TIKE-606888 format. One record per residue: x, y, z of N, C-alpha, C, CB in turn. Coordinates in Angstrom, 3 decimals, padded with zeros to 6 digits. Atoms other than C-alpha are relative to their C-alpha. Glycine has a CB too. Layout:
REM residues N
<atom n_px="X" n_py="Y" n_pz="Z" ca_px="X" ca_py="Y" ca_pz="Z" c_px="X" c_py="Y" c_pz="Z" cb_px="X" cb_py="Y" cb_pz="Z"/>
...
This chain:
REM residues 122
<atom n_px="000.777" n_py="-001.450" n_pz="-000.144" ca_px="000.110" ca_py="000.211" ca_pz="000.091" c_px="000.881" c_py="001.098" c_pz="-000.123" cb_px="-000.722" cb_py="000.212" cb_pz="001.391"/>
<atom n_px="-000.454" n_py="-000.935" n_pz="-000.005" ca_px="002.483" ca_py="002.113" ca_pz="000.992" c_px="000.771" c_py="000.461" c_pz="-001.377" cb_px="000.593" cb_py="-000.084" cb_pz="001.046"/>
<atom n_px="-000.601" n_py="000.042" n_pz="001.194" ca_px="004.370" ca_py="001.753" ca_pz="-002.487" c_px="-000.849" c_py="000.716" c_pz="-000.971" cb_px="000.279" cb_py="-001.341" cb_pz="-000.383"/>
<atom n_px="001.056" n_py="-000.618" n_pz="001.326" ca_px="001.116" ca_py="002.530" ca_pz="-004.633" c_px="-000.250" c_py="001.555" c_pz="000.755" cb_px="-001.938" cb_py="-001.147" cb_pz="-000.293"/>
<atom n_px="000.202" n_py="-001.383" n_pz="-000.339" ca_px="000.653" ca_py="006.009" ca_pz="-002.437" c_px="001.373" c_py="000.641" c_pz="-000.556" cb_px="-000.283" cb_py="000.235" cb_pz="001.676"/>
<atom n_px="-001.296" n_py="-000.884" n_pz="000.661" ca_px="004.299" ca_py="006.820" ca_pz="-003.291" c_px="000.160" c_py="000.400" c_pz="-001.245" cb_px="001.137" cb_py="-000.591" cb_pz="000.078"/>
<atom n_px="-000.446" n_py="-000.114" n_pz="000.838" ca_px="004.143" ca_py="006.184" ca_pz="-006.701" c_px="-001.325" c_py="000.973" c_pz="-000.417" cb_px="000.521" cb_py="-001.217" cb_pz="-000.591"/>
<atom n_px="000.640" n_py="-001.414" n_pz="000.321" ca_px="000.970" ca_py="008.536" ca_pz="-006.741" c_px="000.349" c_py="001.066" c_pz="000.117" cb_px="-000.849" cb_py="000.248" cb_pz="000.439"/>
<atom n_px="-000.413" n_py="-001.339" n_pz="-000.414" ca_px="002.204" ca_py="010.975" ca_pz="-005.207" c_px="001.089" c_py="000.630" c_pz="-000.796" cb_px="000.418" cb_py="-000.034" cb_pz="001.363"/>
<atom n_px="-001.132" n_py="-000.619" n_pz="000.710" ca_px="005.271" ca_py="011.007" ca_pz="-007.440" c_px="-000.763" c_py="000.021" c_pz="-001.305" cb_px="001.517" cb_py="-000.836" cb_pz="000.012"/>
<atom n_px="000.666" n_py="-000.690" n_pz="001.218" ca_px="002.973" ca_py="011.189" ca_pz="-010.736" c_px="-000.765" c_py="001.169" c_pz="000.103" cb_px="-000.835" cb_py="-000.822" cb_pz="-000.602"/>
<atom n_px="001.036" n_py="-001.894" n_pz="-000.158" ca_px="000.540" ca_py="014.226" ca_pz="-009.365" c_px="001.330" c_py="001.097" c_pz="-000.058" cb_px="-001.144" cb_py="000.396" cb_pz="002.250"/>
<atom n_px="-000.943" n_py="-001.036" n_pz="000.232" ca_px="004.286" ca_py="015.665" ca_pz="-008.545" c_px="000.195" c_py="000.364" c_pz="-001.535" cb_px="001.307" cb_py="-000.424" cb_pz="000.616"/>
<atom n_px="-000.541" n_py="000.143" n_pz="001.398" ca_px="005.684" ca_py="014.912" ca_pz="-011.817" c_px="-001.033" c_py="000.708" c_pz="-001.039" cb_px="000.202" cb_py="-001.632" cb_pz="-000.369"/>
<atom n_px="000.555" n_py="-000.652" n_pz="000.543" ca_px="002.457" ca_py="016.082" ca_pz="-013.491" c_px="000.167" c_py="001.495" c_pz="000.276" cb_px="-000.983" cb_py="-000.475" cb_pz="000.090"/>
<atom n_px="-000.061" n_py="-000.781" n_pz="-000.513" ca_px="002.369" ca_py="019.204" ca_pz="-011.791" c_px="001.076" c_py="000.681" c_pz="-000.460" cb_px="-000.134" cb_py="-000.263" cb_pz="001.005"/>
<atom n_px="-001.588" n_py="-000.859" n_pz="000.366" ca_px="006.200" ca_py="019.954" ca_pz="-012.537" c_px="-000.317" c_py="000.193" c_pz="-001.310" cb_px="001.688" cb_py="-000.894" cb_pz="000.162"/>
<atom n_px="000.022" n_py="-000.318" n_pz="001.822" ca_px="005.770" ca_py="019.636" ca_pz="-016.396" c_px="-001.124" c_py="001.030" c_pz="-000.424" cb_px="-000.422" cb_py="-001.564" cb_pz="-000.999"/>
<atom n_px="000.890" n_py="-000.915" n_pz="000.410" ca_px="002.530" ca_py="021.717" ca_pz="-016.185" c_px="000.809" c_py="001.573" c_pz="000.278" cb_px="-001.467" cb_py="-000.281" cb_pz="000.865"/>
<atom n_px="-000.434" n_py="-001.236" n_pz="-000.654" ca_px="004.414" ca_py="024.361" ca_pz="-014.155" c_px="001.203" c_py="000.387" c_pz="-001.069" cb_px="000.514" cb_py="-000.236" cb_pz="001.717"/>
<atom n_px="-000.906" n_py="000.065" n_pz="000.752" ca_px="007.331" ca_py="023.871" ca_pz="-016.538" c_px="-000.853" c_py="000.281" c_pz="-001.361" cb_px="000.800" cb_py="-001.281" cb_pz="000.193"/>
<atom n_px="000.430" n_py="-000.309" n_pz="001.612" ca_px="005.250" ca_py="024.323" ca_pz="-019.943" c_px="-000.573" c_py="001.457" c_pz="000.229" cb_px="-001.346" cb_py="-001.208" cb_pz="-000.778"/>
<atom n_px="000.767" n_py="-001.023" n_pz="-000.062" ca_px="003.647" ca_py="027.465" ca_pz="-018.585" c_px="001.040" c_py="001.043" c_pz="-000.143" cb_px="-000.874" cb_py="000.043" cb_pz="001.200"/>
<atom n_px="-000.996" n_py="-000.774" n_pz="-000.062" ca_px="006.757" ca_py="028.963" ca_pz="-017.928" c_px="000.932" c_py="000.388" c_pz="-001.435" cb_px="000.722" cb_py="-000.637" cb_pz="001.006"/>
<atom n_px="-000.390" n_py="000.571" n_pz="000.979" ca_px="008.315" ca_py="027.853" ca_pz="-021.026" c_px="-000.362" c_py="001.090" c_pz="-001.342" cb_px="-000.650" cb_py="-001.426" cb_pz="000.043"/>
<atom n_px="000.827" n_py="-001.277" n_pz="000.712" ca_px="005.456" ca_py="029.639" ca_pz="-022.842" c_px="-000.166" c_py="000.926" c_pz="000.028" cb_px="-000.786" cb_py="000.143" cb_pz="-000.096"/>
<atom n_px="000.044" n_py="-000.986" n_pz="-000.486" ca_px="005.529" ca_py="032.737" ca_pz="-020.712" c_px="001.388" c_py="000.407" c_pz="-000.734" cb_px="-000.239" cb_py="-000.035" cb_pz="001.481"/>
<atom n_px="-001.289" n_py="-000.505" n_pz="000.647" ca_px="009.300" ca_py="032.978" ca_pz="-021.899" c_px="000.127" c_py="000.010" c_pz="-001.593" cb_px="001.129" cb_py="-000.868" cb_pz="000.523"/>
<atom n_px="-000.041" n_py="-000.146" n_pz="001.425" ca_px="008.776" ca_py="032.261" ca_pz="-025.644" c_px="-000.734" c_py="001.129" c_pz="-000.386" cb_px="-000.485" cb_py="-001.145" cb_pz="-000.689"/>
<atom n_px="000.347" n_py="-001.531" n_pz="-000.245" ca_px="006.169" ca_py="034.929" ca_pz="-025.433" c_px="000.644" c_py="001.337" c_pz="-000.288" cb_px="-000.097" cb_py="000.112" cb_pz="001.140"/>
<atom n_px="-000.917" n_py="-001.218" n_pz="-000.285" ca_px="008.458" ca_py="037.486" ca_pz="-023.874" c_px="001.137" c_py="-000.138" c_pz="-001.018" cb_px="000.605" cb_py="000.035" cb_pz="001.593"/>
<atom n_px="-000.622" n_py="-000.274" n_pz="000.815" ca_px="010.920" ca_py="036.750" ca_pz="-026.419" c_px="-000.620" c_py="000.122" c_pz="-001.293" cb_px="000.837" cb_py="-000.672" cb_pz="000.093"/>
<atom n_px="000.540" n_py="-000.407" n_pz="001.013" ca_px="008.647" ca_py="036.853" ca_pz="-029.286" c_px="-000.300" c_py="001.572" c_pz="000.118" cb_px="-001.100" cb_py="-000.834" cb_pz="-000.216"/>
<atom n_px="000.619" n_py="-001.626" n_pz="000.116" ca_px="007.366" ca_py="040.627" ca_pz="-028.063" c_px="001.191" c_py="000.707" c_pz="-000.203" cb_px="-000.852" cb_py="000.695" cb_pz="001.427"/>
<atom n_px="-001.016" n_py="-000.911" n_pz="-000.138" ca_px="010.993" ca_py="041.574" ca_pz="-027.440" c_px="000.657" c_py="000.025" c_pz="-001.719" cb_px="001.137" cb_py="-000.567" cb_pz="001.341"/>
<atom n_px="-000.595" n_py="000.120" n_pz="001.721" ca_px="011.704" ca_py="040.359" ca_pz="-031.477" c_px="-000.783" c_py="001.159" c_pz="-000.478" cb_px="-000.434" cb_py="-001.646" cb_pz="-001.066"/>
<atom n_px="000.958" n_py="-000.716" n_pz="001.015" ca_px="008.778" ca_py="042.393" ca_pz="-032.761" c_px="000.331" c_py="001.739" c_pz="000.454" cb_px="-001.941" cb_py="-000.592" cb_pz="000.288"/>
<atom n_px="-000.311" n_py="-001.484" n_pz="-000.426" ca_px="009.906" ca_py="045.445" ca_pz="-030.346" c_px="001.239" c_py="000.250" c_pz="-001.202" cb_px="000.608" cb_py="000.183" cb_pz="001.919"/>
<atom n_px="-001.204" n_py="-000.033" n_pz="000.893" ca_px="013.263" ca_py="045.013" ca_pz="-031.978" c_px="-000.358" c_py="000.219" c_pz="-001.350" cb_px="000.787" cb_py="-001.234" cb_pz="000.062"/>
<atom n_px="000.551" n_py="-000.158" n_pz="001.399" ca_px="011.932" ca_py="044.506" ca_pz="-035.367" c_px="-000.394" c_py="001.527" c_pz="-000.344" cb_px="-001.313" cb_py="-000.947" cb_pz="-000.154"/>
<atom n_px="000.571" n_py="-001.105" n_pz="000.174" ca_px="010.021" ca_py="047.662" ca_pz="-035.115" c_px="001.477" c_py="001.031" c_pz="000.265" cb_px="-001.398" cb_py="000.133" cb_pz="001.052"/>
<atom n_px="-001.314" n_py="-001.038" n_pz="-000.510" ca_px="013.420" ca_py="049.802" ca_pz="-033.619" c_px="000.653" c_py="-000.037" c_pz="-001.224" cb_px="001.124" cb_py="-000.521" cb_pz="001.374"/>
<atom n_px="-000.601" n_py="000.530" n_pz="001.137" ca_px="015.027" ca_py="048.265" ca_pz="-036.817" c_px="-000.315" c_py="001.006" c_pz="-001.058" cb_px="-000.480" cb_py="-001.424" cb_pz="-000.327"/>
<atom n_px="000.825" n_py="-000.198" n_pz="000.957" ca_px="012.454" ca_py="049.406" ca_pz="-039.226" c_px="000.105" c_py="001.994" c_pz="000.413" cb_px="-001.684" cb_py="-001.105" cb_pz="000.203"/>
<atom n_px="-000.494" n_py="-001.508" n_pz="-000.303" ca_px="012.666" ca_py="053.169" ca_pz="-037.647" c_px="001.330" c_py="000.785" c_pz="-000.109" cb_px="-000.204" cb_py="000.167" cb_pz="001.173"/>
<atom n_px="-001.201" n_py="-000.587" n_pz="000.024" ca_px="016.238" ca_py="053.567" ca_pz="-037.367" c_px="000.527" c_py="000.300" c_pz="-001.452" cb_px="000.889" cb_py="-000.838" cb_pz="000.741"/>
<atom n_px="-000.300" n_py="000.333" n_pz="001.787" ca_px="016.711" ca_py="052.082" ca_pz="-040.992" c_px="-000.817" c_py="001.468" c_pz="-000.752" cb_px="-001.062" cb_py="-001.966" cb_pz="-000.707"/>
<atom n_px="000.465" n_py="-000.979" n_pz="000.510" ca_px="014.404" ca_py="054.640" ca_pz="-041.903" c_px="000.087" c_py="001.586" c_pz="000.078" cb_px="-000.828" cb_py="-000.298" cb_pz="000.147"/>
<atom n_px="-000.974" n_py="-001.217" n_pz="-000.095" ca_px="015.329" ca_py="057.629" ca_pz="-040.291" c_px="001.498" c_py="000.262" c_pz="-000.580" cb_px="000.170" cb_py="000.135" cb_pz="001.282"/>
<atom n_px="-001.324" n_py="000.474" n_pz="000.795" ca_px="018.812" ca_py="056.596" ca_pz="-041.835" c_px="000.171" c_py="000.767" c_pz="-001.503" cb_px="-000.110" cb_py="-001.765" cb_pz="-000.278"/>
<atom n_px="-000.022" n_py="-000.044" n_pz="001.338" ca_px="017.740" ca_py="056.664" ca_pz="-045.279" c_px="-000.635" c_py="001.458" c_pz="-000.296" cb_px="-000.774" cb_py="-001.261" cb_pz="-000.634"/>
<atom n_px="000.251" n_py="-001.055" n_pz="000.163" ca_px="015.987" ca_py="059.854" ca_pz="-044.558" c_px="000.768" c_py="001.172" c_pz="000.054" cb_px="-000.703" cb_py="000.031" cb_pz="000.523"/>
<atom n_px="-000.901" n_py="-000.781" n_pz="-000.310" ca_px="018.584" ca_py="061.778" ca_pz="-043.483" c_px="001.115" c_py="000.211" c_pz="-001.072" cb_px="000.435" cb_py="-000.435" cb_pz="001.153"/>
<atom n_px="-000.429" n_py="000.149" n_pz="001.198" ca_px="020.664" ca_py="060.569" ca_pz="-046.559" c_px="-000.529" c_py="000.483" c_pz="-000.681" cb_px="000.132" cb_py="-000.884" cb_pz="-000.387"/>
<atom n_px="-000.043" n_py="-000.672" n_pz="000.973" ca_px="018.588" ca_py="061.365" ca_pz="-048.627" c_px="-000.281" c_py="001.788" c_pz="-000.032" cb_px="-000.824" cb_py="-000.745" cb_pz="-000.690"/>
<atom n_px="000.275" n_py="-001.603" n_pz="-000.086" ca_px="017.373" ca_py="064.945" ca_pz="-047.477" c_px="001.549" c_py="000.357" c_pz="000.099" cb_px="-001.069" cb_py="000.623" cb_pz="001.499"/>
<atom n_px="-001.628" n_py="-000.563" n_pz="-000.397" ca_px="021.556" ca_py="065.300" ca_pz="-047.385" c_px="-000.001" c_py="000.835" c_pz="001.102" cb_px="000.756" cb_py="000.915" cb_pz="-001.163"/>
<atom n_px="-000.407" n_py="-000.851" n_pz="-001.811" ca_px="021.430" ca_py="066.280" ca_pz="-043.593" c_px="000.949" c_py="-000.473" c_pz="-000.046" cb_px="-000.758" cb_py="-000.274" cb_pz="001.635"/>
<atom n_px="-001.076" n_py="000.318" n_pz="-000.490" ca_px="024.121" ca_py="064.221" ca_pz="-043.266" c_px="000.748" c_py="-001.090" c_pz="-001.277" cb_px="-000.340" cb_py="-000.607" cb_pz="001.515"/>
<atom n_px="-000.646" n_py="001.204" n_pz="000.852" ca_px="026.831" ca_py="061.886" ca_pz="-045.365" c_px="-000.034" c_py="-000.772" c_pz="000.615" cb_px="001.201" cb_py="-000.052" cb_pz="-000.502"/>
<atom n_px="-000.396" n_py="001.169" n_pz="-000.923" ca_px="027.308" ca_py="058.600" ca_pz="-044.841" c_px="001.421" c_py="-000.127" c_pz="000.523" cb_px="-000.255" cb_py="-001.240" cb_pz="-000.696"/>
<atom n_px="-001.180" n_py="000.317" n_pz="-000.389" ca_px="030.681" ca_py="058.973" ca_pz="-044.011" c_px="-000.041" c_py="000.367" c_pz="001.018" cb_px="000.963" cb_py="000.331" cb_pz="-000.575"/>
<atom n_px="000.105" n_py="-000.801" n_pz="-000.776" ca_px="029.888" ca_py="061.352" ca_pz="-041.494" c_px="-001.081" c_py="-000.812" c_pz="001.225" cb_px="-000.414" cb_py="001.308" cb_pz="-000.776"/>
<atom n_px="000.844" n_py="000.739" n_pz="-000.936" ca_px="027.044" ca_py="059.182" ca_pz="-040.015" c_px="001.210" c_py="-001.193" c_pz="000.720" cb_px="-001.474" cb_py="-000.788" cb_pz="-000.965"/>
<atom n_px="-001.038" n_py="001.319" n_pz="-000.199" ca_px="029.809" ca_py="056.205" ca_pz="-039.884" c_px="000.914" c_py="000.510" c_pz="001.223" cb_px="001.095" cb_py="-000.391" cb_pz="-001.560"/>
<atom n_px="-000.983" n_py="-000.945" n_pz="-001.409" ca_px="032.050" ca_py="058.742" ca_pz="-037.384" c_px="-000.630" c_py="-000.083" c_pz="000.744" cb_px="000.422" cb_py="001.524" cb_pz="000.099"/>
<atom n_px="000.910" n_py="000.197" n_pz="-001.457" ca_px="029.430" ca_py="059.180" ca_pz="-035.031" c_px="-000.551" c_py="-001.207" c_pz="-000.022" cb_px="-001.248" cb_py="001.021" cb_pz="000.261"/>
<atom n_px="000.100" n_py="001.162" n_pz="-000.178" ca_px="028.477" ca_py="055.791" ca_pz="-035.045" c_px="001.265" c_py="-000.232" c_pz="000.915" cb_px="-000.146" cb_py="-000.718" cb_pz="-001.264"/>
<atom n_px="-001.125" n_py="000.471" n_pz="-000.582" ca_px="031.770" ca_py="055.155" ca_pz="-033.862" c_px="000.098" c_py="000.771" c_pz="001.553" cb_px="001.274" cb_py="000.301" cb_pz="-001.040"/>
<atom n_px="-000.165" n_py="-000.784" n_pz="-001.283" ca_px="031.690" ca_py="057.870" ca_pz="-031.247" c_px="-000.995" c_py="-000.129" c_pz="000.576" cb_px="000.272" cb_py="001.314" cb_pz="-000.024"/>
<atom n_px="001.021" n_py="001.001" n_pz="-001.442" ca_px="028.479" ca_py="056.751" ca_pz="-029.430" c_px="000.161" c_py="-001.261" c_pz="-000.137" cb_px="-001.808" cb_py="000.060" cb_pz="000.050"/>
<atom n_px="-000.074" n_py="000.743" n_pz="-000.561" ca_px="029.592" ca_py="053.781" ca_pz="-029.667" c_px="001.082" c_py="-000.260" c_pz="001.020" cb_px="-000.186" cb_py="-000.590" cb_pz="-000.690"/>
<atom n_px="-000.927" n_py="-000.142" n_pz="-000.940" ca_px="032.598" ca_py="054.411" ca_pz="-027.816" c_px="000.196" c_py="001.052" c_pz="001.169" cb_px="000.901" cb_py="000.036" cb_pz="-000.651"/>
<atom n_px="-000.012" n_py="-000.455" n_pz="-001.073" ca_px="031.194" ca_py="056.798" ca_pz="-025.307" c_px="-000.180" c_py="-000.502" c_pz="001.686" cb_px="-000.656" cb_py="000.654" cb_pz="-000.346"/>
<atom n_px="000.047" n_py="000.535" n_pz="-001.089" ca_px="030.706" ca_py="054.131" ca_pz="-022.791" c_px="002.084" c_py="-000.709" c_pz="000.448" cb_px="-001.466" cb_py="-001.256" cb_pz="-000.292"/>
<atom n_px="-001.310" n_py="000.189" n_pz="-000.466" ca_px="034.692" ca_py="053.569" ca_pz="-022.942" c_px="000.420" c_py="-001.302" c_pz="-000.597" cb_px="000.098" cb_py="000.026" cb_pz="001.537"/>
<atom n_px="-000.170" n_py="001.227" n_pz="000.779" ca_px="034.552" ca_py="050.436" ca_pz="-025.226" c_px="-000.655" c_py="-000.034" c_pz="-001.334" cb_px="-000.487" cb_py="-001.109" cb_pz="000.750"/>
<atom n_px="000.612" n_py="-000.015" n_pz="001.006" ca_px="033.961" ca_py="050.250" ca_pz="-028.693" c_px="-000.328" c_py="-001.551" c_pz="-000.412" cb_px="000.742" cb_py="000.802" cb_pz="-000.904"/>
<atom n_px="000.128" n_py="001.743" n_pz="000.029" ca_px="032.072" ca_py="046.814" ca_pz="-029.227" c_px="-001.621" c_py="-000.233" c_pz="-000.366" cb_px="000.437" cb_py="-000.864" cb_pz="001.808"/>
<atom n_px="001.302" n_py="-000.152" n_pz="000.316" ca_px="028.842" ca_py="048.094" ca_pz="-030.720" c_px="-001.177" c_py="000.183" c_pz="000.770" cb_px="-000.204" cb_py="-000.814" cb_pz="-000.561"/>
<atom n_px="001.141" n_py="-000.552" n_pz="-001.217" ca_px="026.592" ca_py="048.873" ca_pz="-027.695" c_px="000.522" c_py="000.907" c_pz="000.410" cb_px="-000.418" cb_py="-000.820" cb_pz="001.241"/>
<atom n_px="-000.256" n_py="-001.360" n_pz="-001.115" ca_px="026.271" ca_py="051.569" ca_pz="-025.447" c_px="-000.757" c_py="-000.140" c_pz="001.172" cb_px="-000.466" cb_py="001.515" cb_pz="-000.579"/>
<atom n_px="000.589" n_py="000.188" n_pz="-001.806" ca_px="025.936" ca_py="051.194" ca_pz="-021.674" c_px="-000.227" c_py="001.323" c_pz="000.914" cb_px="001.282" cb_py="-000.897" cb_pz="001.010"/>
<atom n_px="000.438" n_py="-001.282" n_pz="-000.727" ca_px="024.963" ca_py="054.003" ca_pz="-019.366" c_px="001.424" c_py="000.238" c_pz="000.748" cb_px="-001.476" cb_py="-000.194" cb_pz="001.134"/>
<atom n_px="-000.269" n_py="-000.235" n_pz="-000.567" ca_px="027.543" ca_py="055.843" ca_pz="-017.905" c_px="-000.195" c_py="-000.002" c_pz="001.482" cb_px="000.054" cb_py="000.431" cb_pz="-000.505"/>
<atom n_px="000.319" n_py="-000.271" n_pz="-001.080" ca_px="027.793" ca_py="055.100" ca_pz="-014.389" c_px="000.974" c_py="000.685" c_pz="001.344" cb_px="-000.488" cb_py="-001.080" cb_pz="000.168"/>
<atom n_px="-000.998" n_py="-000.553" n_pz="-000.994" ca_px="030.563" ca_py="056.972" ca_pz="-013.018" c_px="-000.481" c_py="001.445" c_pz="000.369" cb_px="001.545" cb_py="000.027" cb_pz="-000.632"/>
<atom n_px="000.096" n_py="-001.466" n_pz="-000.430" ca_px="030.198" ca_py="060.533" ca_pz="-011.012" c_px="000.379" c_py="001.063" c_pz="-000.610" cb_px="000.527" cb_py="000.197" cb_pz="000.957"/>
<atom n_px="-000.762" n_py="-000.768" n_pz="000.654" ca_px="030.731" ca_py="063.605" ca_pz="-012.460" c_px="000.455" c_py="001.255" c_pz="000.938" cb_px="-000.712" cb_py="000.347" cb_pz="-001.233"/>
<atom n_px="-000.621" n_py="-000.648" n_pz="-001.307" ca_px="032.834" ca_py="065.868" ca_pz="-010.647" c_px="-000.238" c_py="001.533" c_pz="-000.434" cb_px="001.814" cb_py="-000.437" cb_pz="000.334"/>
<atom n_px="-000.002" n_py="-001.190" n_pz="-000.259" ca_px="031.862" ca_py="069.585" ca_pz="-010.142" c_px="001.170" c_py="000.833" c_pz="-000.493" cb_px="-000.165" cb_py="000.049" cb_pz="001.224"/>
<atom n_px="-001.300" n_py="-000.886" n_pz="000.212" ca_px="034.335" ca_py="072.346" ca_pz="-011.896" c_px="000.167" c_py="000.856" c_pz="001.061" cb_px="-000.006" cb_py="000.867" cb_pz="-001.257"/>
<atom n_px="000.043" n_py="-001.435" n_pz="-000.827" ca_px="033.232" ca_py="075.141" ca_pz="-009.643" c_px="000.748" c_py="-000.655" c_pz="001.661" cb_px="-002.132" cb_py="000.768" cb_pz="000.181"/>
<atom n_px="000.022" n_py="000.444" n_pz="-001.628" ca_px="033.066" ca_py="072.798" ca_pz="-005.874" c_px="000.610" c_py="-000.820" c_pz="-000.342" cb_px="-001.208" cb_py="-000.383" cb_pz="000.943"/>
<atom n_px="-000.989" n_py="000.886" n_pz="000.039" ca_px="034.768" ca_py="069.869" ca_pz="-007.078" c_px="-000.677" c_py="-001.429" c_pz="000.583" cb_px="001.260" cb_py="000.590" cb_pz="000.836"/>
<atom n_px="000.367" n_py="000.611" n_pz="-000.329" ca_px="032.359" ca_py="067.949" ca_pz="-005.802" c_px="-001.137" c_py="-001.471" c_pz="-000.871" cb_px="-000.185" cb_py="000.852" cb_pz="000.749"/>
<atom n_px="000.701" n_py="001.061" n_pz="000.952" ca_px="030.453" ca_py="064.493" ca_pz="-007.045" c_px="-001.176" c_py="000.142" c_pz="-000.486" cb_px="-000.142" cb_py="-001.133" cb_pz="000.508"/>
<atom n_px="001.569" n_py="000.060" n_pz="-000.001" ca_px="027.302" ca_py="064.616" ca_pz="-008.660" c_px="-000.430" c_py="-001.488" c_pz="-001.022" cb_px="-000.697" cb_py="001.706" cb_pz="-000.794"/>
<atom n_px="000.455" n_py="001.271" n_pz="000.507" ca_px="025.045" ca_py="061.541" ca_pz="-009.998" c_px="000.613" c_py="-000.030" c_pz="-001.450" cb_px="-001.655" cb_py="-000.141" cb_pz="000.035"/>
<atom n_px="-000.443" n_py="-000.064" n_pz="001.897" ca_px="025.981" ca_py="060.502" ca_pz="-014.013" c_px="-001.322" c_py="000.895" c_pz="-000.575" cb_px="-000.002" cb_py="-002.056" cb_pz="-001.047"/>
<atom n_px="001.267" n_py="-000.525" n_pz="000.911" ca_px="024.010" ca_py="062.363" ca_pz="-016.274" c_px="-000.822" c_py="001.468" c_pz="000.460" cb_px="-001.196" cb_py="-001.271" cb_pz="000.067"/>
<atom n_px="000.775" n_py="-001.543" n_pz="-000.387" ca_px="023.300" ca_py="065.803" ca_pz="-014.095" c_px="000.419" c_py="001.053" c_pz="-000.876" cb_px="000.359" cb_py="000.608" cb_pz="001.546"/>
<atom n_px="-000.165" n_py="-001.047" n_pz="001.208" ca_px="023.001" ca_py="068.685" ca_pz="-016.283" c_px="000.725" c_py="001.399" c_pz="001.075" cb_px="-001.939" cb_py="000.452" cb_pz="-000.959"/>
<atom n_px="-000.322" n_py="-000.888" n_pz="-001.076" ca_px="023.702" ca_py="071.079" ca_pz="-012.786" c_px="000.574" c_py="-000.728" c_pz="001.434" cb_px="-001.326" cb_py="000.807" cb_pz="000.269"/>
<atom n_px="-000.712" n_py="000.376" n_pz="-001.456" ca_px="026.075" ca_py="070.798" ca_pz="-009.604" c_px="-001.487" c_py="-000.218" c_pz="000.984" cb_px="001.239" cb_py="001.574" cb_pz="000.711"/>
<atom n_px="001.553" n_py="-000.276" n_pz="-001.442" ca_px="023.035" ca_py="069.834" ca_pz="-006.823" c_px="000.789" c_py="000.513" c_pz="000.831" cb_px="-001.011" cb_py="-001.536" cb_pz="000.961"/>
<atom n_px="-000.677" n_py="-000.879" n_pz="-001.200" ca_px="025.634" ca_py="071.688" ca_pz="-004.273" c_px="-000.239" c_py="001.282" c_pz="-000.389" cb_px="001.610" cb_py="-000.179" cb_pz="000.263"/>
<atom n_px="-000.351" n_py="-001.034" n_pz="-000.151" ca_px="026.417" ca_py="074.609" ca_pz="-005.867" c_px="-000.761" c_py="000.401" c_pz="-001.366" cb_px="001.471" cb_py="000.158" cb_pz="000.283"/>
<atom n_px="001.199" n_py="000.032" n_pz="000.832" ca_px="024.017" ca_py="074.509" ca_pz="-009.104" c_px="000.984" c_py="000.832" c_pz="-001.327" cb_px="-001.643" cb_py="000.937" cb_pz="000.808"/>
<atom n_px="-000.775" n_py="000.093" n_pz="001.537" ca_px="027.247" ca_py="075.034" ca_pz="-012.021" c_px="-000.461" c_py="-000.799" c_pz="-000.459" cb_px="001.380" cb_py="-000.241" cb_pz="-000.239"/>
<atom n_px="000.100" n_py="000.672" n_pz="000.824" ca_px="026.504" ca_py="073.753" ca_pz="-014.948" c_px="000.793" c_py="-000.776" c_pz="-000.318" cb_px="-000.237" cb_py="000.437" cb_pz="-000.651"/>
<atom n_px="-000.639" n_py="001.216" n_pz="000.648" ca_px="028.044" ca_py="070.474" ca_pz="-016.082" c_px="000.093" c_py="-000.418" c_pz="-001.339" cb_px="-000.478" cb_py="-000.929" cb_pz="000.447"/>
<atom n_px="-000.578" n_py="000.252" n_pz="001.470" ca_px="029.694" ca_py="069.945" ca_pz="-019.129" c_px="-000.437" c_py="-001.521" c_pz="-000.312" cb_px="001.822" cb_py="000.200" cb_pz="-000.090"/>
<atom n_px="000.592" n_py="001.460" n_pz="000.319" ca_px="028.347" ca_py="066.795" ca_pz="-020.344" c_px="001.373" c_py="-001.153" c_pz="-001.381" cb_px="-002.039" cb_py="000.526" cb_pz="-001.001"/>
<atom n_px="-001.407" n_py="000.642" n_pz="000.915" ca_px="031.876" ca_py="064.480" ca_pz="-021.502" c_px="-000.603" c_py="-000.512" c_pz="-001.375" cb_px="000.884" cb_py="-001.537" cb_pz="000.869"/>
<atom n_px="-000.386" n_py="000.169" n_pz="001.237" ca_px="030.109" ca_py="063.603" ca_pz="-024.615" c_px="000.261" c_py="000.849" c_pz="-001.185" cb_px="-000.651" cb_py="-000.634" cb_pz="-000.280"/>
<atom n_px="-000.211" n_py="-001.275" n_pz="000.692" ca_px="029.779" ca_py="067.053" ca_pz="-025.883" c_px="001.382" c_py="000.354" c_pz="-000.199" cb_px="-000.622" cb_py="001.064" cb_pz="000.697"/>
<atom n_px="-001.413" n_py="-000.733" n_pz="000.239" ca_px="033.408" ca_py="067.733" ca_pz="-025.447" c_px="001.190" c_py="-000.889" c_pz="-000.730" cb_px="000.595" cb_py="000.462" cb_pz="001.499"/>
<atom n_px="-001.085" n_py="000.931" n_pz="000.780" ca_px="034.676" ca_py="064.454" ca_pz="-027.426" c_px="-000.622" c_py="-000.293" c_pz="-001.351" cb_px="000.352" cb_py="-001.507" cb_pz="000.810"/>
<atom n_px="000.454" n_py="000.538" n_pz="001.204" ca_px="032.270" ca_py="064.483" ca_pz="-030.230" c_px="000.647" c_py="000.341" c_pz="-001.450" cb_px="-001.300" cb_py="000.347" cb_pz="-000.013"/>
<atom n_px="-001.184" n_py="000.221" n_pz="001.591" ca_px="033.700" ca_py="063.956" ca_pz="-034.194" c_px="-000.443" c_py="001.675" c_pz="-000.388" cb_px="-000.691" cb_py="-001.709" cb_pz="-001.791"/>
<atom n_px="-000.308" n_py="-001.238" n_pz="000.770" ca_px="034.281" ca_py="067.081" ca_pz="-036.113" c_px="-000.694" c_py="000.033" c_pz="-001.237" cb_px="001.427" cb_py="000.152" cb_pz="-000.275"/>
């Protein structure tokens, strides 16, 4: 009797585990598909904007490539990705550290020069 009860408990647990796993797998697949759709939409928008800029002669293709490299290197690594700068920004007036991306010093109100503006391509 004990073995039959143990076997029944095992099969019940096994069925619950399989069902739980399949719902998680379904959710994961759904999330990945949703992310792929969002990426494809962003890709379409970016390509459209670039083509429009080139067509209207707002920017030349070589200049765009220079900017692409510049933006890629803003995080200190040329790797085809941009990561947020997490380093604090020192105020030129009072020398105190401010949060990354701050526009004005939170202590003295001095405007902070954004590093990316000082290094942009010519």
